[in-house]
C-alpha positions in Angstrom: -1.5 -55.8 50.9 -0.1 -57.8 48.0 -3.2 -56.8 45.9 -2.3 -53.1 46.4 1.3 -53.7 45.4 0.2 -55.4 42.2 -2.0 -52.4 41.4 0.9 -50.1 41.9 3.0 -52.1 39.6 0.3 -52.0 36.9 0.1 -48.3 37.1 3.8 -48.0 36.6 3.6 -50.1 33.5 0.7 -48.1 32.1 2.5 -44.8 32.8 5.6 -46.1 31.0 3.6 -47.1 28.0 1.7 -43.8 28.0 4.9 -41.9 28.2 6.2 -43.7 25.1 3.0 -42.8 23.2 3.2 -39.2 24.4 6.8 -38.9 23.2 5.9 -40.4 19.8 3.0 -38.0 19.4 5.2 -35.0 20.5 7.8 -36.0 18.0 5.3 -36.1 15.3 3.6 -32.8 16.2 6.6 -30.7 17.3 9.5 -32.1 15.3 7.7 -32.6 12.0 5.7 -29.4 12.5 9.0 -27.6 12.9 10.3 -29.4 9.7 7.2 -28.2 7.7 7.9 -24.6 8.9 11.5 -24.8 8.0 10.8 -26.3 4.6 8.6 -23.3 3.7 11.5 -20.9 4.6 13.9 -23.1 2.6 11.5 -22.9 -0.4 11.5 -19.1 -0.2 15.3 -19.1 -0.1 15.8 -21.4 -3.1 13.2 -19.3 -5.1 15.2 -16.2 -4.5 18.5 -18.0 -5.3 17.1 -19.3 -8.6 15.8 -15.8 -9.6 19.3 -14.3 -8.8 21.0 -17.0 -10.9 18.7 -16.4 -13.9 19.3 -12.7 -13.6 23.1 -13.2 -13.8 22.5 -15.4 -16.9 20.4 -12.6 -18.5 23.2 -10.1 -17.9 25.7 -12.3 -19.6 27.6 -13.5 -16.5 27.3 -17.3 -16.5 30.6 -17.6 -14.6 29.2 -15.9 -11.5 25.6 -17.1 -11.7 26.1 -20.1 -9.4 28.1 -18.2 -6.8 25.6 -15.3 -6.7 22.7 -17.8 -6.4 24.3 -19.6 -3.4 25.1 -16.3 -1.8 21.5 -15.1 -2.0 20.2 -18.4 -0.7 22.4 -18.3 2.4 21.4 -14.7 3.0 17.8 -15.8 3.3 18.5 -19.1 5.2 21.8 -20.8 5.9 21.6 -24.2 4.3 23.4 -26.4 1.7 22.7 -25.3 -1.9 23.6 -26.8 -5.2 23.1 -25.0 -8.6 22.8 -26.4 -12.1 21.9 -24.9 -15.4 19.5 -27.1 -17.5 19.8 -24.5 -20.3 21.7 -21.4 -21.1 18.9 -19.3 -19.7 17.7 -21.5 -16.9 18.9 -21.8 -13.3 17.9 -24.7 -11.1 18.7 -24.6 -7.3 18.4 -27.4 -4.8 18.5 -26.7 -1.1 19.0 -29.0 1.9 19.1 -28.4 5.6 19.5 -30.7 8.6 17.4 -29.8 11.7 17.9 -30.9 15.3 14.9 -32.7 16.8 13.4 -32.0 20.2 11.4 -35.2 21.0 12.3 -37.6 18.2 15.8 -37.9 19.8 14.3 -40.1 22.5 13.1 -42.4 19.7 16.6 -42.7 18.2 16.4 -39.9 15.6 18.3 -36.8 16.4 18.0 -34.9 13.0 15.5 -34.4 10.3 16.5 -33.3 6.8 14.3 -30.9 4.7 14.7 -30.3 1.0 13.4 -27.8 -1.5 14.1 -26.9 -5.1 13.2 -24.1 -7.6 13.9 -23.2 -11.2 13.9 -19.8 -12.9 14.2 -18.8 -16.5 15.4 -15.6 -18.2 13.6 -14.9 -21.5 13.1 -11.9 -23.8 10.2 -9.7 -22.7 7.0 -9.6 -24.7 5.2 -6.8 -22.8 6.7 -3.6 -21.6 5.5 -0.4 -20.0 7.7 2.8 -19.6 9.3 2.7 -23.0 11.3 5.8 -24.2 10.3 7.3 -27.6 13.3 6.2 -29.6 13.0 3.3 -32.1 15.7 1.5 -34.0 15.8 -1.0 -36.9 18.1 -3.9 -36.1 21.2 -4.2 -38.3 22.0 -7.4 -40.2 23.5 -9.9 -37.9 21.9 -8.2 -34.8 23.3 -5.8 -32.3 26.8 -6.0 -30.8 26.3 -5.5 -27.0 28.5 -2.9 -25.4 29.0 -1.1 -28.8 27.7 2.5 -29.3 24.8 3.0 -31.8 22.8 6.1 -32.9 19.2 5.6 -31.6 18.0 9.1 -32.8 19.3 11.1 -35.7 19.6 14.7 -36.5 19.1 16.2 -40.0 22.8 16.8 -40.6 25.1 15.1 -43.2 25.1 11.3 -43.0 21.8 11.3 -41.2 19.8 8.0 -41.1 16.5 9.7 -41.2 13.6 8.6 -43.5 11.4 11.3 -45.1 11.2 13.6 -42.1 11.4 10.8 -39.5 14.5 10.7 -37.2 13.8 7.5 -35.2 11.3 9.3 -32.9 8.0 7.5 -32.2 4.7 8.2 -30.5 4.2 5.4 -27.9 0.5 6.2 -27.5 -2.0 7.1 -30.3 -2.9 10.3 -28.4 0.8 11.4 -28.1 1.5 14.3 -30.5 4.1 17.0 -30.6 7.2 18.0 -28.7 5.5 18.2 -25.3 4.4 14.5 -25.1 7.7 13.5 -26.7 9.7 15.3 -24.0 7.5 13.7 -21.2 8.1 10.2 -22.6 11.9 10.8 -22.7 12.0 11.9 -19.1 9.5 9.5 -17.5 8.6 6.8 -20.0 5.2 6.0 -21.5 2.2 5.0 -19.4 0.8 2.4 -21.8 1.8 -1.2 -22.4 3.3 -2.3 -25.8 2.7 -6.1 -26.4 4.2 -8.3 -29.1 4.2 -12.1 -29.9 0.5 -12.7 -29.7 -0.7 -15.8 -31.6 -3.8 -13.8 -32.6 -3.1 -10.7 -34.8 -3.7 -7.5 -32.8 -2.9 -3.8 -33.0 -0.9 -3.8 -29.8 2.5 -4.2 -31.6 2.0 -1.2 -33.9 3.0 2.4 -33.0 3.1 5.7 -34.8 6.3 7.5 -35.9 6.7 11.0 -34.6 7.9 13.1 -37.6 10.1 16.2 -37.1 13.5 16.8 -35.7 12.6 18.2 -32.2 16.2 18.9 -31.4 15.4 21.0 -28.3 13.2 18.5 -26.5 15.6 15.6 -27.4 18.6 17.4 -26.0 16.7 18.5 -22.8 15.2 15.0 -22.1 18.5 13.1 -22.7 20.5 15.6 -20.6 18.0 15.2 -17.8 18.6 11.4 -17.7 22.3 11.6 -18.1 22.5 14.4 -15.4 20.9 12.1 -12.8 23.8 9.6 -13.0 27.4 11.1 -13.2 28.9 7.6 -13.8 29.8 6.7 -17.4 30.1 3.3 -19.1 33.7 2.7 -18.0 32.7 3.1 -14.4 30.1 0.3 -14.5 32.5 -2.1 -16.2 34.2 -2.6 -12.8 31.5 -1.4 -10.3 27.9 -2.7 -9.6 24.7 -0.7 -9.8 24.1 -0.2 -13.5 20.7 -1.7 -13.2 19.6 1.3 -11.1 21.1 3.9 -13.3 18.8 6.6 -14.8 20.8 6.2 -18.1 19.6 2.6 -18.5 16.3 2.8 -20.6 14.2 0.5 -22.7 13.3 1.2 -26.3 11.3 -0.5 -29.0 12.9 -2.3 -31.9 10.9 -1.9 -35.1 10.7 -3.9 -38.3 11.6 -1.2 -40.8 11.5 2.5 -41.5 11.7 2.2 -45.3 8.9 3.9 -47.3 7.7 5.7 -44.1 6.6 9.3 -44.9 5.3 11.5 -42.1 3.3 10.0 -39.3 2.7 6.4 -40.1 2.4 3.0 -38.3 5.5 0.8 -37.8 5.5 -2.7 -36.3 7.4 -3.4 -33.1 9.2 -6.7 -33.2 11.1 -6.6 -29.9 12.6 -4.5 -27.1 16.1 -3.5 -26.2 17.9 -2.1 -23.2 20.4 0.7 -23.9 22.8 2.8 -21.8 22.6 6.5 -22.8 26.0 8.0 -23.6 25.1 11.6 -24.5 23.5 14.0 -27.0 26.0 14.9 -29.7 25.7 17.9 -32.0 24.8 21.6 -31.9 21.8 23.6 -32.9 19.2 21.5 -34.6 21.6 18.7 -35.5 21.5 16.4 -32.5 22.3 12.6 -32.5 21.6 10.4 -29.5 24.3 7.7 -28.8 23.7 4.7 -26.6 25.2 1.2 -25.9 23.1 -1.9 -26.2 23.3 -4.2 -23.1 21.8 -7.4 -21.8 19.8 -6.6 -18.7 16.6 -7.5 -16.8 13.8 -5.2 -17.7 11.5 -3.6 -15.1 7.7 -3.1 -15.7 7.8 -6.0 -18.1 6.3 -9.5 -18.7 7.7 -12.5 -20.5 6.5 -15.9 -21.6 5.9 -15.6 -25.3 8.2 -16.5 -28.1 9.7 -13.2 -29.3 13.1 -12.1 -30.8 16.0 -11.6 -28.4 17.4 -8.0 -28.3 18.8 -8.0 -24.8 15.8 -7.0 -22.7 14.9 -9.9 -20.4 12.3 -10.9 -17.8 12.9 -13.5 -15.1 10.2 -15.8 -13.6 9.9 -19.0 -11.7 8.9 -22.1 -13.7 7.9 -25.6 -12.6 11.0 -27.8 -12.5 11.1 -31.5 -13.3 9.1 -33.7 -10.8 11.3 -34.9 -8.0 10.7 -37.2 -5.1 10.1 -35.3 -1.8 11.5 -38.0 0.5 8.2 -38.9 2.0 7.2 -35.3 3.0 3.5 -35.9 2.2 3.4 -39.0 4.4 4.9 -37.0 7.2 2.3 -34.3 6.8 -0.4 -36.9 7.0 1.0 -38.3 10.2 1.2 -34.8 11.6 -2.5 -34.3 10.9 -3.5 -37.5 12.6 -1.4 -36.9 15.7 -2.0 -33.2 16.3 -4.7 -33.8 18.9 -2.5 -36.0 21.0 0.4 -33.5 20.9 -1.1 -30.3 22.3 0.5 -30.7 25.7 4.0 -31.5 24.2 3.7 -28.6 21.7 3.0 -26.2 24.6 6.2 -27.3 26.4 8.5 -26.5 23.5 6.7 -23.5 22.1 9.2 -21.1 23.6 12.1 -23.0 22.0 10.4 -22.9 18.6 9.8 -19.2 18.8 13.5 -18.6 19.7 14.6 -20.6 16.6 12.2 -18.7 14.3 13.7 -15.4 15.5 17.3 -16.6 15.0 16.5 -17.7 11.4 15.7 -14.1 10.2 18.5 -13.0 7.8 18.9 -9.3 6.8 22.0 -8.3 4.8 22.9 -5.3 2.7 23.0 -7.4 -0.5 19.2 -8.0 -0.4 16.1 -5.7 -0.1 12.8 -6.6 1.5 10.1 -6.8 -1.2 6.4 -7.0 -0.3 4.7 -10.0 -1.8 1.1 -11.4 -1.8 0.5 -13.7 1.2 -2.4 -15.4 -0.7 -4.1 -15.3 -4.0 -5.6 -11.8 -4.5 -8.2 -11.0 -7.2 -7.9 -7.9 -9.4 -9.4 -4.7 -8.0 -9.3 -6.0 -4.5 -8.5 -3.7 -1.5 -5.2 -4.7 0.2 -5.3 -5.4 3.9 -2.1 -5.7 6.1 -2.6 -9.4 6.4 -2.5 -9.8 2.6 1.2 -8.6 2.5 4.2 -10.7 3.4 7.9 -9.8 2.9 10.5 -11.7 0.8 14.1 -10.9 0.5 15.1 -10.4 -3.1 18.5 -9.6 -4.7 19.1 -5.8 -5.1 18.4 -4.8 -8.6 15.7 -7.4 -9.3 13.2 -4.5 -9.3 13.7 -0.7 -9.4 13.7 0.7 -5.9 11.1 3.2 -6.9 8.6 0.4 -7.6 9.0 -1.1 -4.0 6.6 0.5 -1.5 6.6 -0.1 2.2 3.9 -2.5 3.4 2.1 0.3 5.4 1.7 2.3 2.2 0.2 -0.7 0.3 -2.6 -1.2 2.9 -5.8 0.3 1.6 -4.7 0.4 -2.1 -6.5 -1.5 -4.8 -4.9 -4.1 -7.1 -4.9 -3.7 -10.8 -4.0 -7.3 -11.6 -4.7 -10.7 -10.2 -1.8 -11.6 -7.9 -0.8 -15.2 -7.2 0.7 -16.2 -3.8 4.3 -15.0 -3.6 4.0 -12.4 -6.5 5.8 -9.2 -5.7 3.3 -6.3 -5.0 4.9 -3.4 -6.8 3.8 0.2 -7.3 2.6 -0.3 -10.9 0.3 -3.2 -9.8 -1.8 -1.1 -7.4 -3.6 2.2 -7.4 -5.1 4.6 -4.8 -8.7 4.1 -3.7 -9.6 7.1 -5.9 -8.0 5.7 -9.0 -9.6 4.5 -12.2 -11.7 7.7 -12.5 -14.0 6.7 -9.6 -15.0 9.9 -7.9 -17.2 8.0 -5.5 -14.1 6.4 -3.9 -12.6 9.8 -3.3 -15.7 11.0 -1.3 -15.5 10.7 2.5 -18.3 8.8 4.2 -21.4 11.0 4.8 -20.5 13.5 2.0 -22.0 14.1 -1.4 -20.8 15.4 -4.7 -22.9 17.9 -6.7 -22.2 19.7 -10.0 -22.6 23.4 -10.4 -22.7 25.3 -13.7 -20.0 28.0 -14.1 -18.4 30.3 -16.7 -15.0 31.9 -17.0 -16.0 34.8 -14.7 -17.7 32.8 -11.9 -14.8 30.4 -12.0 -12.4 33.2 -11.0 -11.0 33.4 -14.5 -10.1 29.7 -14.4 -7.9 29.9 -11.3 -9.9 27.5 -9.3 -8.5 23.9 -9.1 -9.4 20.7 -7.5 -8.9 20.6 -3.7 -9.3 24.4 -3.4 -11.8 25.8 -0.9 -14.5 28.2 -2.1 -17.6 30.1 -0.8 -20.7 30.1 -2.9 -22.3 33.5 -3.4 -25.9 34.0 -4.8 -27.0 37.0 -6.8 -30.7 36.6 -6.2 -33.1 37.5 -9.0 -35.9 39.8 -7.9 -38.6 41.7 -9.7 -37.6 45.3 -10.6 -34.0 44.5 -11.5 -32.7 44.4 -7.9 -30.1 41.7 -7.4 -28.7 41.7 -3.9 -25.7 39.3 -3.3 -25.2 37.2 -0.2 -23.1 34.2 1.0 -25.0 31.0 0.4 -22.5 28.3 1.5 -18.9 28.6 2.7 -15.8 26.4 2.9 -16.8 23.9 0.2 -14.1 21.7 -1.2 -13.7 21.5 -5.0 -13.5 17.9 -6.2 -13.1 18.5 -9.9 -13.2 21.3 -12.6 -14.6 20.5 -16.0 -16.3 17.4 -17.4 -13.7 14.8 -16.3 -12.8 14.0 -12.7 -9.6 12.3 -13.8 -8.3 8.9 -12.6 -6.5 10.2 -9.5 -6.5 13.2 -7.2 -3.3 14.4 -8.7 -4.7 14.4 -12.3 -7.9 16.2 -11.0 -5.5 19.1 -10.0 -4.4 19.7 -13.5 -5.9 22.8 -15.2 -9.0 22.0 -17.2 -9.1 23.5 -20.8 -11.1 26.7 -20.8 -13.6 25.3 -23.4 -14.4 22.4 -21.1 -14.6 24.3 -17.7 -18.4 24.6 -17.8 -19.0 23.1 -14.4 -17.4 22.3 -11.1 -18.0 19.4 -8.7 -18.3 20.4 -5.1 -18.2 18.3 -1.9 -21.2 19.0 0.2 -23.2 17.5 3.1 -26.5 15.8 2.4 -28.3 18.9 3.8 -26.3 21.3 1.6 -27.0 19.4 -1.6 -30.7 20.4 -2.1 -29.9 24.0 -1.0 -27.3 24.3 -3.8 -29.6 22.6 -6.3 -32.4 25.0 -5.5 -30.2 28.0 -5.5 -29.1 27.4 -9.1 -32.7 27.9 -10.2 -33.3 30.8 -7.8 -30.4 33.1 -8.9 -26.9 33.4 -10.4 -24.1 31.6 -8.4 -20.5 32.8 -8.1 -17.5 31.1 -6.6 -15.3 33.0 -4.1 -11.8 31.4 -3.8 -10.4 31.1 -0.3 -6.7 31.3 0.6 -4.9 28.0 1.0 -5.2 26.7 4.5 -8.1 29.1 5.4 -10.4 27.0 7.6 -12.4 29.8 9.3 -16.1 29.5 8.6 -18.2 32.5 7.7 -22.0 32.9 8.3 -24.0 31.1 5.7 -27.3 32.6 4.5 -29.5 29.8 3.4 -32.5 31.1 1.5 -35.8 29.6 2.4 -37.8 31.5 -0.3 -40.2 34.4 -0.2 -42.2 32.8 2.6 -41.0 30.9 5.7 -42.8 27.7 4.5 -41.2 27.7 1.0 -38.7 24.9 1.9 -41.6 22.7 3.1 -42.6 19.8 0.9 -45.1 20.9 -1.8 -48.2 18.9 -2.5 -48.2 16.5 -5.4 -50.5 17.2 -8.3 -54.0 16.0 -7.4 -52.9 15.0 -3.9 -53.2 16.5 -0.5 -50.6 18.5 1.3 -48.9 16.3 3.9 -49.5 17.4 7.5 -46.8 19.6 8.9 -46.1 20.9 12.4 -44.6 24.1 11.0 -46.1 27.4 12.1 -48.4 29.1 9.6 -46.9 31.7 7.4 -47.6 35.3 8.4 -50.4 37.1 6.6 -49.3 39.2 3.7 -48.8 42.9 4.3 -49.8 45.3 1.5 -46.7 46.9 0.1 -46.1 50.4 -1.2 -47.2 49.3 -4.7 -50.8 49.0 -3.5 -52.4 45.6 -4.3 -49.3 43.4 -4.3 -48.3 42.3 -0.8 -44.7 43.1 0.3 -43.7 39.8 2.0 -39.9 40.2 2.0 -37.6 37.2 2.5 -37.1 34.7 5.3 -33.3 34.0 5.7 -31.9 31.1 7.8 -28.4 31.9 9.1 -26.3 28.8 10.0 -23.6 29.6 12.6 -21.3 27.1 14.4 -23.5 25.4 17.0 -26.8 27.2 16.2 -29.2 28.3 13.5 -31.1 31.7 13.5 -34.0 32.8 11.3 -33.9 36.5 10.2 -36.7 38.3 8.3 -35.3 40.5 5.5 -37.7 43.2 4.2 -38.1 43.6 0.5 -36.2 46.5 -1.1 
């Protein structure tokens, strides 16, 4: 009996010791695992705070930069933040948060403190896309921000023009004339202009656009001004200027002296200006704008370039700091994870509740999709590749922010690091980059067909239209009966270029280039259409928009029923075939020549019929 009691006492001791080990393992797994999770969230919050502070410095508001950074940090995660400015264009943010423990409290530790830090810099941009076609030479001493300057002259008295140039530029070598000039005023250029390279390149040279072009200038500027009724005085006391259509980016050039006609000028920087209005009447139009310090969308920074008020913000690596033993804690977490599975299951519900309570969504921030991992260029985005970060409103134009569901399936144009914002200009549709194969559905084929102005319905056929193909069959004796060959085919492209996107394929092709069309066909229809182009003349019959009704398709099999069968190779034998033998030729009315007629295969929904058509 005493032996049994001693055993019971030993079991109690072992149970007590095991419970202590289990609690220690649970503390390591659950509490430190929760600390790692919260540190990741805290790091995202300090990143957003540092970017916000750097943006305030770029806009010339150093007095409010610290307050704005702390405000953005608390909107992402409530914690204790401290802000300092290592330089006039740098914002450093430190974050600290105390967490309540679940199991470590039984070991005498009721809180764990996590820390994170980030640093962002605002520097002049060295690469810009979306520039407007106005260039300006900097005055001596630089620009005075907030003061009105003339960025495009008219030909009137006191004009600052140079030999037929009025400060208008062509931002792409292919841009010429008033039409391209007007498009660039309204929507900005498509190409990138780069400066500051250590190796001499042609990327920082652009052409001048000679000529006054008063009409397009007035129309383009009035369009931008008309989209925002608020003037400069309004934005001195109200927020939102960074989203105004009047706020544009223009190139700053080295000189316009000795420029005569269309010549190259060198870009030395970029400036942000707020459009006031177009002043003047008739052909004498001056464009007035105020120079401002502002963050620039569709831009990159990092090179040493002159400062004209157009800035880019980015995160940089701060000075090394001690992490309070975080690496050691992660190592302990890895060693104890196997022992803590039971304890982790007990508190999983509590952790999930805390994660849900830590989500912060306020009106002062906008959700921005970001890369959840490193993504190579030209990769197809999947839903798991996208995560959401809260960023200060105005850090990026709202038009560049796409919902995550619209990003899924698109292709990246650049390599994206983890955490990089995934914006509209960084991705393209699957059919982009001129790849017609990406626009084809699975199981379909694309085939070209020669056309002229008449068979192309006088040039009124466009990409994505539906057409029927009509054949004017060539027969001896000058008889050319016409029949439907194929119906309801989709037009993929008109002309020699499919274009980089489906929208550009819809643009009218020049008449002199519209010598062919590309049609979407099934694998069975492709050889029929190829054969028919050699058998007769083909015409396109344009269908009404939305017409999906199919018409009978007469598929020609040749003068004999076996004409579509495989022909023997030269010197070889005819492959065996189970097809019925062709009927014997019947003498025609001409005497010796047999009148065989034609075998026509009619393809109807759900069935195929063969019809014998006698010769005429």
